C-alpha positions, 0 to 999 in steps of 0.5 A: 174418684176414678170412674174407670178404675171403679167400673174395672173393680166392679167387673172383677166379680164377672162380665156385665152390661153397661146398664148393670155397671151403672146400677152397681155403681150407683148402688155402692158409690153414687148415692149422691152423684149417680153416673150418667149412662153416657159416662159409663159407655164413654168410659167403657169405650176408652177401657176397651181401647186401652185393653183393659176390658174386652166385649164378652158377648153381644145380645141383640133384641128389640132394642139396641145391641147390649155389649157385655164387658169383661175385665182383662188381665191388664185391667186387673193389674191396672186396678191393682196398682190403682188400689195400691197407690195412696191418694194425695191428701188434700191440703186446702191451701186455696180456700174460698172461705179464708178468701171471704174472711180476708176480703171482708177484713180489707173491705171493712165488712164484718168477718165475724158474720161470715164465720157465723153464717158458715158455722151454721151452714156446717151445723146444718150439713152435719145434722143432715149427714148424722141423720143419713148415717143413722138410717144407712147401711155400714157403707153409708155410715162410713162415707158419712163419718168421712164427711162429718170428720171433715166438717168437724175440722172445718168447725175447728178452723172457724173457731180458731179463726174467730178467736184470732180475727183481731190479729188477722185484721191487723195482719191483712190491713198492714 
């Protein structure tokens, strides 16, 4: 996820302080990984330097100065370009799980146990996500669906690999 583009997109609705940006980010996107304040301010500093935001006002009071940031036309253009650019699909050609299975076969360990243990972990994660999806709002339901579909694909791979384990053992031990 591009933190900078996400913060720029949040600024399109109007100027905000760093604290407000962090809160909006965490509410919409950071359920599992809240943004650190330092990351917000370092990102805003970079966006300011690149001309994508400007300081819309500074409030002074009992604490530190509070800068209010606003998106610039260059920032809006940058967000539009980012939104229009498709994400490269992750191909997962380097898989730790595949490596474990092959190494188990090469070292004469039980690869089926590794697959069974992983299947149980995937099913546990799916139960947690399904419960979260039931309790969540539409946005949370959609992100849970995304994760669940990936876990389902992994489960299909686990089943296929288990069915081909003898052939894989022959192929890797040659």
